[in-house]
Backbone as CSV, one residue per row, in Angstrom:
resi,resn,N_x,N_y,N_z,CA_x,CA_y,CA_z,C_x,C_y,C_z
1,MET,-13.450,32.098,-4.159,-14.043,30.845,-3.698,-14.741,31.074,-2.361
2,ASP,-15.908,30.504,-2.208,-16.704,30.755,-1.015,-16.551,29.668,0.053
3,ARG,-16.658,28.393,-0.357,-16.688,27.317,0.625,-15.576,26.280,0.422
4,SER,-14.886,25.972,1.521,-13.913,24.881,1.546,-14.376,23.858,2.577
5,ALA,-13.955,22.640,2.406,-14.215,21.585,3.390,-12.877,20.967,3.771
6,ILE,-12.591,20.947,5.061,-11.333,20.406,5.573,-11.641,19.151,6.387
7,ILE,-11.055,18.044,6.000,-11.264,16.773,6.704,-9.946,16.365,7.345
8,LEU,-9.959,16.194,8.655,-8.738,15.841,9.384,-8.581,14.325,9.466
9,SER,-7.489,13.832,8.905,-7.225,12.394,8.925,-5.745,12.137,9.158
10,GLY,-5.214,12.814,10.187,-3.787,12.681,10.457,-3.477,12.013,11.768
11,GLY,-4.518,11.635,12.516,-4.302,11.029,13.831,-3.669,9.649,13.755
12,PRO,-3.051,9.213,14.850,-2.386,7.911,14.872,-3.327,6.730,14.994
13,SER,-4.614,6.966,15.303,-5.606,5.891,15.442,-5.173,4.834,16.455
14,LYS,-4.603,5.281,17.577,-4.087,4.341,18.573,-5.159,3.402,19.112
15,LYS,-6.353,3.938,19.374,-7.426,3.117,19.917,-7.945,2.112,18.901
16,PHE,-7.751,2.450,17.633,-8.275,1.601,16.567,-7.298,0.500,16.192
17,GLY,-6.014,0.787,16.355,-5.008,-0.216,16.036,-4.477,-0.127,14.626
18,GLU,-5.131,0.655,13.776,-4.673,0.852,12.402,-5.299,2.135,11.863
19,ASP,-4.908,2.535,10.672,-5.398,3.758,10.073,-6.912,3.654,9.857
20,LYS,-7.665,4.489,10.570,-9.122,4.437,10.451,-9.594,4.844,9.066
21,GLY,-8.841,5.728,8.438,-9.279,6.241,7.147,-9.514,5.175,6.102
22,ILE,-8.747,4.091,6.163,-8.864,3.041,5.150,-9.742,1.876,5.605
23,MET,-10.176,1.887,6.868,-11.015,0.801,7.372,-12.367,0.814,6.665
24,LYS,-12.779,-0.341,6.179,-14.022,-0.424,5.427,-15.249,-0.355,6.340
25,PHE,-16.214,0.436,5.914,-17.509,0.528,6.574,-18.567,0.533,5.485
26,ASN,-19.457,-0.432,5.540,-20.498,-0.569,4.507,-19.917,-0.550,3.096
27,GLY,-18.804,-1.247,2.939,-18.255,-1.454,1.599,-17.252,-0.438,1.105
28,LYS,-17.014,0.646,1.870,-16.010,1.605,1.421,-15.295,2.206,2.631
29,PRO,-14.090,2.737,2.422,-13.310,3.285,3.534,-14.055,4.388,4.281
30,LEU,-13.796,4.474,5.581,-14.432,5.502,6.402,-14.242,6.897,5.806
31,LEU,-13.016,7.207,5.413,-12.732,8.530,4.865,-13.602,8.828,3.657
32,ALA,-13.837,7.823,2.830,-14.629,8.027,1.613,-16.052,8.457,1.941
33,HIS,-16.588,8.004,3.068,-17.936,8.401,3.467,-17.990,9.904,3.734
34,ILE,-16.953,10.424,4.386,-16.929,11.848,4.709,-16.740,12.676,3.431
35,VAL,-15.812,12.232,2.601,-15.559,12.946,1.345,-16.831,13.000,0.502
36,ASP,-17.523,11.878,0.389,-18.747,11.837,-0.410,-19.820,12.770,0.140
37,ALA,-19.822,12.957,1.454,-20.827,13.821,2.085,-20.604,15.291,1.755
38,VAL,-19.346,15.687,1.571,-19.059,17.117,1.362,-18.873,17.491,-0.102
39,ILE,-18.616,16.493,-0.947,-18.493,16.771,-2.378,-19.793,17.418,-2.868
40,GLY,-19.683,18.535,-3.516,-20.862,19.224,-4.019,-21.380,20.302,-3.089
41,LEU,-20.988,20.222,-1.802,-21.404,21.242,-0.846,-20.324,22.299,-0.653
42,ALA,-19.107,21.970,-1.054,-17.982,22.903,-0.959,-17.254,22.913,-2.295
43,GLU,-16.640,24.038,-2.593,-15.963,24.177,-3.877,-14.607,23.488,-3.900
44,GLU,-14.071,23.206,-2.721,-12.842,22.409,-2.642,-12.905,21.545,-1.393
45,VAL,-12.287,20.378,-1.495,-12.209,19.452,-0.367,-10.735,19.189,-0.089
46,ILE,-10.330,19.421,1.146,-8.936,19.236,1.546,-8.872,18.179,2.635
47,VAL,-8.067,17.166,2.434,-7.839,16.148,3.461,-6.464,16.405,4.066
48,VAL,-6.433,16.613,5.365,-5.171,16.854,6.064,-4.671,15.528,6.623
49,THR,-3.442,15.172,6.270,-2.865,13.903,6.703,-1.553,14.149,7.445
50,SER,-1.016,13.078,8.009,0.239,13.182,8.749,1.458,12.922,7.875
51,SER,1.247,12.437,6.657,2.385,12.119,5.788,1.959,12.065,4.326
52,LYS,2.938,12.214,3.442,2.673,12.096,2.009,2.258,10.671,1.661
53,GLU,2.825,9.711,2.383,2.497,8.304,2.120,1.012,8.040,2.367
54,ARG,0.503,8.593,3.481,-0.914,8.402,3.785,-1.773,9.100,2.734
55,ALA,-1.343,10.263,2.299,-2.082,10.991,1.268,-2.151,10.178,-0.027
56,HIS,-1.050,9.555,-0.392,-1.023,8.747,-1.612,-1.981,7.565,-1.502
57,THR,-2.063,6.975,-0.319,-2.984,5.852,-0.102,-4.424,6.321,-0.250
58,TYR,-4.751,7.430,0.388,-6.110,7.955,0.322,-6.499,8.340,-1.099
59,ALA,-5.536,8.837,-1.848,-5.819,9.299,-3.209,-6.296,8.173,-4.124
60,THR,-6.045,6.943,-3.718,-6.446,5.802,-4.550,-7.936,5.506,-4.466
61,PHE,-8.635,6.063,-3.461,-10.058,5.729,-3.334,-10.980,6.941,-3.150
62,VAL,-10.450,8.138,-3.269,-11.328,9.319,-3.209,-11.308,10.039,-4.549
63,SER,-12.194,10.976,-4.715,-12.282,11.729,-5.969,-10.956,12.418,-6.295
64,PRO,-10.583,12.435,-7.567,-9.343,13.125,-7.958,-9.404,14.630,-7.707
65,LYS,-10.580,15.144,-7.415,-10.727,16.568,-7.122,-10.254,16.911,-5.705
66,VAL,-10.122,15.891,-4.864,-9.720,16.120,-3.475,-8.264,16.557,-3.403
67,LYS,-7.998,17.586,-2.602,-6.640,18.056,-2.377,-6.125,17.488,-1.056
68,PHE,-4.805,17.405,-0.937,-4.202,16.890,0.300,-3.213,17.905,0.853
69,ALA,-3.175,17.990,2.176,-2.215,18.853,2.854,-1.605,18.062,3.997
70,VAL,-0.301,18.086,4.098,0.395,17.344,5.155,0.629,18.263,6.348
71,ASP,0.231,17.813,7.516,0.389,18.574,8.753,1.865,18.605,9.148
72,VAL,2.477,19.776,9.038,3.901,19.911,9.360,4.110,20.356,10.808
73,TYR,3.017,20.572,11.527,3.124,21.030,12.910,3.067,19.877,13.906
74,GLY,2.639,18.712,13.450,2.357,17.577,14.342,3.578,17.000,15.014
75,PRO,3.311,16.074,15.973,1.958,15.686,16.378,1.368,16.657,17.397
76,LYS,0.425,17.462,16.964,-0.203,18.460,17.831,-1.719,18.276,17.899
77,GLY,-2.207,17.122,17.455,-3.628,16.856,17.542,-4.447,17.603,16.505
78,ALA,-5.736,17.747,16.811,-6.660,18.346,15.852,-6.337,19.807,15.562
79,LEU,-5.775,20.519,16.533,-5.497,21.939,16.320,-4.498,22.154,15.192
80,SER,-3.408,21.398,15.186,-2.418,21.581,14.121,-2.974,21.136,12.779
81,GLY,-3.819,20.116,12.798,-4.450,19.690,11.559,-5.373,20.769,11.022
82,ALA,-6.128,21.394,11.941,-7.026,22.470,11.540,-6.233,23.646,10.988
83,LEU,-5.149,23.998,11.653,-4.298,25.093,11.185,-3.768,24.813,9.784
84,THR,-3.311,23.588,9.559,-2.827,23.191,8.236,-3.925,23.339,7.191
85,GLY,-5.131,22.914,7.561,-6.252,23.022,6.638,-6.625,24.459,6.336
86,PHE,-6.657,25.307,7.361,-6.986,26.721,7.152,-5.946,27.405,6.270
87,GLU,-4.685,27.018,6.432,-3.624,27.593,5.597,-3.801,27.209,4.132
88,ALA,-4.288,26.009,3.906,-4.437,25.520,2.530,-5.749,25.958,1.878
89,ALA,-6.739,26.288,2.698,-8.079,26.585,2.181,-8.126,27.898,1.398
90,LEU,-8.844,27.878,0.293,-9.042,29.062,-0.528,-10.411,29.693,-0.293
91,GLY,-11.302,28.947,0.334,-12.649,29.438,0.563,-12.725,30.470,1.683
92,SER,-13.699,31.361,1.594,-13.903,32.349,2.647,-14.349,31.676,3.943
93,TYR,-15.096,30.592,3.789,-15.575,29.824,4.940,-15.098,28.382,4.791
94,SER,-14.727,27.784,5.925,-14.192,26.414,5.896,-14.932,25.509,6.862
95,LEU,-15.467,24.446,6.329,-16.056,23.388,7.140,-14.937,22.524,7.690
96,LEU,-14.996,22.219,8.990,-13.988,21.375,9.616,-14.662,20.099,10.103
97,LEU,-14.145,18.959,9.664,-14.716,17.668,10.036,-13.608,16.666,10.335
98,PRO,-13.888,15.679,11.213,-12.961,14.575,11.401,-13.221,13.536,10.313
99,SER,-12.347,12.580,10.191,-12.506,11.579,9.131,-13.259,10.347,9.596
100,ASP,-13.780,10.385,10.829,-14.405,9.171,11.367,-15.866,9.368,11.754
101,ASN,-16.560,10.271,11.045,-17.994,10.492,11.247,-18.759,9.984,10.032
102,PRO,-18.995,8.681,9.938,-19.580,8.120,8.712,-21.009,8.555,8.427
103,PHE,-21.706,9.119,9.424,-23.103,9.494,9.222,-23.306,10.998,9.079
104,VAL,-22.248,11.724,8.805,-22.370,13.174,8.700,-23.454,13.538,7.685
105,SER,-24.309,14.487,8.076,-25.483,14.837,7.283,-25.222,16.009,6.349
106,LYS,-25.580,15.834,5.082,-25.467,16.923,4.120,-26.357,18.096,4.524
107,ASP,-27.530,17.799,5.066,-28.443,18.854,5.484,-27.851,19.675,6.628
108,VAL,-27.187,18.997,7.553,-26.570,19.689,8.687,-25.406,20.556,8.199
109,ILE,-24.610,20.021,7.289,-23.500,20.785,6.727,-24.016,22.051,6.049
110,THR,-25.074,21.907,5.271,-25.665,23.056,4.588,-26.135,24.101,5.596
111,LEU,-26.778,23.650,6.670,-27.232,24.563,7.712,-26.061,25.329,8.324
112,LEU,-24.977,24.624,8.628,-23.818,25.267,9.241,-23.207,26.312,8.315
113,PHE,-23.120,25.993,7.037,-22.593,26.979,6.087,-23.501,28.219,6.052
114,GLU,-24.794,28.005,6.015,-25.722,29.129,5.943,-25.664,29.984,7.210
115,CYS,-25.510,29.331,8.356,-25.478,30.054,9.634,-24.140,30.761,9.876
116,SER,-23.122,30.422,9.100,-21.804,31.016,9.307,-21.628,32.350,8.586
117,ILE,-22.564,32.688,7.706,-22.436,33.917,6.921,-22.358,35.138,7.840
118,ASN,-21.321,35.925,7.624,-21.066,37.132,8.426,-20.789,36.841,9.897
119,LYS,-20.404,35.605,10.194,-20.036,35.216,11.553,-18.617,34.653,11.554
120,ALA,-17.991,34.621,12.721,-16.655,34.034,12.831,-16.714,32.519,12.716
121,ALA,-17.854,31.961,13.114,-18.018,30.509,13.044,-19.466,30.147,13.325
122,ALA,-19.854,28.958,12.901,-21.147,28.362,13.251,-20.834,27.000,13.842
123,ILE,-21.101,26.836,15.138,-20.669,25.648,15.869,-21.845,25.003,16.597
124,PRO,-22.055,23.704,16.430,-23.124,23.024,17.170,-22.841,23.033,18.673
125,ARG,-23.913,23.148,19.452,-23.767,23.137,20.909,-24.879,22.298,21.534
126,TRP,-24.471,21.401,22.448,-25.401,20.517,23.137,-26.083,21.267,24.281
127,PRO,-27.203,20.737,24.778,-27.908,21.372,25.891,-27.054,21.559,27.144
128,ASN,-26.028,20.718,27.314,-25.145,20.861,28.482,-23.984,21.822,28.208
129,ASN,-24.082,22.551,27.076,-23.111,23.575,26.663,-21.821,23.028,26.080
130,GLN,-21.686,21.717,25.944,-20.544,21.171,25.210,-20.692,21.557,23.743
131,ILE,-19.567,21.873,23.106,-19.610,22.271,21.702,-18.918,21.237,20.820
132,GLU,-19.156,21.355,19.533,-18.578,20.432,18.539,-17.688,21.229,17.581
133,PRO,-16.496,21.644,18.033,-15.615,22.452,17.180,-15.067,21.701,15.984
134,LEU,-15.166,20.373,16.011,-14.699,19.561,14.886,-15.836,19.190,13.942
135,HIS,-16.954,19.862,14.104,-18.078,19.647,13.197,-18.719,21.009,12.990
136,ALA,-17.927,21.935,12.466,-18.320,23.341,12.432,-17.793,24.037,11.187
137,VAL,-18.330,25.230,10.925,-17.863,26.056,9.813,-17.253,27.334,10.386
138,TYR,-16.085,27.718,9.854,-15.347,28.878,10.341,-15.081,29.875,9.221
139,LYS,-15.046,31.158,9.592,-14.522,32.168,8.682,-13.030,31.894,8.579
140,THR,-12.564,31.516,7.418,-11.222,30.950,7.279,-10.114,31.845,7.819
141,ARG,-10.094,33.100,7.421,-8.975,33.963,7.833,-8.975,34.212,9.340
142,LEU,-10.152,34.293,9.943,-10.225,34.507,11.391,-9.793,33.254,12.155
143,ALA,-10.239,32.103,11.666,-9.865,30.842,12.318,-8.373,30.570,12.166
144,LEU,-7.815,30.930,11.008,-6.381,30.747,10.779,-5.575,31.526,11.810
145,GLN,-5.938,32.783,12.013,-5.220,33.604,12.979,-5.388,33.075,14.398
146,ALA,-6.606,32.678,14.744,-6.870,32.156,16.080,-6.120,30.847,16.317
147,ALA,-6.039,30.004,15.293,-5.325,28.726,15.421,-3.829,28.961,15.608
148,LYS,-3.282,29.931,14.871,-1.860,30.251,15.006,-1.551,30.743,16.421
149,GLU,-2.394,31.639,16.925,-2.182,32.188,18.262,-2.282,31.099,19.331
150,THR,-3.245,30.214,19.162,-3.448,29.137,20.139,-2.263,28.188,20.162
151,LEU,-1.792,27.800,18.983,-0.652,26.890,18.910,0.605,27.557,19.451
152,ALA,0.765,28.839,19.202,1.929,29.581,19.700,1.953,29.624,21.220
153,GLN,0.788,29.509,21.820,0.691,29.509,23.279,0.755,28.097,23.855
154,ASP,1.120,27.126,22.995,1.223,25.718,23.391,-0.097,25.142,23.882
155,GLU,-1.196,25.712,23.418,-2.521,25.158,23.697,-2.899,24.283,22.507
156,LEU,-3.429,23.089,22.789,-3.736,22.162,21.707,-5.231,21.882,21.570
157,ASP,-6.029,22.493,22.414,-7.466,22.243,22.411,-8.161,23.191,21.430
158,LEU,-8.967,22.640,20.535,-9.698,23.471,19.583,-10.625,24.460,20.286
159,LYS,-11.068,24.109,21.485,-11.954,25.015,22.225,-11.219,26.302,22.597
160,GLU,-9.913,26.210,22.779,-9.113,27.407,23.059,-9.061,28.304,21.828
161,MET,-9.008,27.688,20.662,-9.053,28.458,19.425,-10.399,29.161,19.288
162,VAL,-11.475,28.425,19.562,-12.820,28.993,19.474,-12.978,30.171,20.426
163,ALA,-12.361,30.069,21.612,-12.468,31.136,22.613,-11.862,32.449,22.128
164,LYS,-10.977,32.364,21.141,-10.329,33.566,20.602,-11.158,34.215,19.497
165,LEU,-12.218,33.559,19.081,-13.056,34.084,18.013,-14.181,34.944,18.586
166,HIS,-14.481,36.040,17.921,-15.549,36.933,18.346,-16.654,36.912,17.288
167,GLY,-17.871,36.683,17.722,-18.973,36.627,16.778,-19.284,35.212,16.333
168,VAL,-19.196,34.258,17.268,-19.510,32.857,16.966,-21.019,32.643,17.098
169,ARG,-21.591,31.962,16.150,-23.002,31.583,16.237,-23.081,30.122,16.656
170,TYR,-23.686,29.870,17.796,-23.848,28.500,18.283,-25.217,27.974,17.846
171,ILE,-25.207,26.777,17.285,-26.428,26.158,16.792,-26.798,25.019,17.732
172,SER,-27.928,25.137,18.386,-28.358,24.109,19.328,-28.567,22.772,18.619
173,THR,-28.160,21.714,19.282,-28.411,20.384,18.715,-29.909,20.094,18.670
174,LEU,-30.701,20.842,19.429,-32.157,20.692,19.362,-32.669,21.157,18.005
175,VAL,-31.982,22.153,17.424,-32.311,22.612,16.076,-31.806,21.604,15.049
176,ILE,-30.572,21.169,15.238,-29.970,20.203,14.310,-30.772,18.911,14.268
177,GLU,-31.378,18.595,15.394,-32.177,17.370,15.498,-33.347,17.361,14.518
178,GLN,-33.768,18.545,14.081,-34.858,18.621,13.107,-34.407,18.106,11.743
179,LEU,-33.112,18.188,11.480,-32.555,17.720,10.213,-31.945,16.328,10.336
180,ASP,-31.432,16.034,11.510,-30.770,14.753,11.780,-31.390,14.208,13.071
181,PRO,-32.583,13.601,12.978,-33.374,13.231,14.154,-32.638,12.434,15.219
182,ASP,-31.709,11.601,14.820,-30.974,10.780,15.782,-29.606,11.360,16.127
183,LEU,-29.293,12.532,15.549,-28.003,13.199,15.774,-26.821,12.263,15.518
184,ARG,-26.979,11.449,14.503,-25.917,10.491,14.185,-24.698,11.173,13.566
185,SER,-24.877,12.399,13.098,-23.749,13.121,12.502,-22.568,13.216,13.447
186,PHE,-22.830,13.184,14.751,-21.769,13.380,15.735,-21.175,12.070,16.253
187,PHE,-21.566,10.957,15.657,-21.036,9.663,16.102,-19.649,9.428,15.518
188,ASN,-18.675,9.252,16.391,-17.288,9.004,15.977,-16.939,7.529,16.077
189,VAL,-16.205,7.042,15.100,-15.692,5.672,15.141,-14.254,5.732,15.652
190,ASN,-14.086,5.505,16.944,-12.756,5.561,17.556,-12.156,4.192,17.832
191,THR,-13.002,3.175,17.941,-12.550,1.825,18.273,-13.265,0.812,17.382
192,LEU,-12.792,-0.432,17.441,-13.466,-1.492,16.698,-14.881,-1.690,17.214
193,SER,-15.065,-1.466,18.516,-16.404,-1.557,19.097,-17.320,-0.496,18.493
194,ASP,-16.770,0.711,18.304,-17.550,1.782,17.671,-17.917,1.414,16.237
195,LEU,-17.001,0.749,15.554,-17.271,0.346,14.177,-18.441,-0.634,14.136
196,LYS,-18.466,-1.549,15.094,-19.574,-2.498,15.168,-20.885,-1.766,15.461
197,LYS,-20.816,-0.759,16.336,-22.003,0.038,16.636,-22.476,0.775,15.391
198,ALA,-21.515,1.294,14.628,-21.867,2.030,13.416,-22.568,1.126,12.404
199,ILE,-22.087,-0.097,12.298,-22.715,-1.058,11.384,-24.147,-1.327,11.818
200,ALA,-24.340,-1.472,13.142,-25.691,-1.695,13.666,-26.555,-0.459,13.452
201,MET,-25.969,0.721,13.639,-26.711,1.970,13.470,-27.125,2.212,12.028
202,SER,-26.352,1.688,11.109,-26.678,1.891,9.694,-27.965,1.166,9.314
203,ASN,-28.381,0.247,10.188,-29.611,-0.500,9.937,-30.716,-0.156,10.921
204,SER,-30.456,0.842,11.774,-31.457,1.243,12.753,-31.212,2.693,13.128
205,ALA,-31.998,3.198,14.041,-31.871,4.578,14.496,-31.513,4.600,15.974
206,LYS,-30.313,5.023,16.269,-29.886,5.141,17.671,-29.504,6.583,17.944
207,PRO,-30.259,7.286,18.743,-29.974,8.700,18.995,-28.717,8.927,19.804
208,MET,-28.034,10.026,19.490,-26.902,10.467,20.293,-27.425,11.334,21.420
209,LYS,-26.934,11.124,22.631,-27.361,11.942,23.753,-26.149,12.437,24.519
210,ARG,-26.237,13.673,25.011,-25.174,14.240,25.828,-25.764,14.730,27.140
């Protein structure tokens, strides 16, 4: 298997007040938007959750082809979720995404997969050098080892995991902008206010800037 897609949906959603994965956006749950974006671009889709109960809930509205993995390392944030996903992934390369990016672009995902070939990872990078490790493609076995080492050192930041990888290809958001002109792929729905912004954005073009 060549490509896996890992979607992290195990967070407590404290700022949101409830499970973001099931919150409706444009008629369907937020998580379903992400799943629909990656179906067909990866040979397997894995949703990482914090519990079997949450997985059962998600299974009621996503494709039956979607696999679920429960994060047994938590609560350790995105790093433990990523580690869980890498352990479950069968693909040589794994796309890592959060579950709250409703505008994720299929074209951008395709670009990241193509740019990751023979690299440890393909990661978007803003002009101010901030990176998007949660919207990237990784060589699965290398990322798995780096994630294990990072967690063993009690580091929880995905950027620490990335720092352990050698041969990372950084993709400028100026390049990505050619495929996603408003860079909406990187818009996260963290609060109810963000959800309202997302609804407004679905009817207009609001660029992301860093």
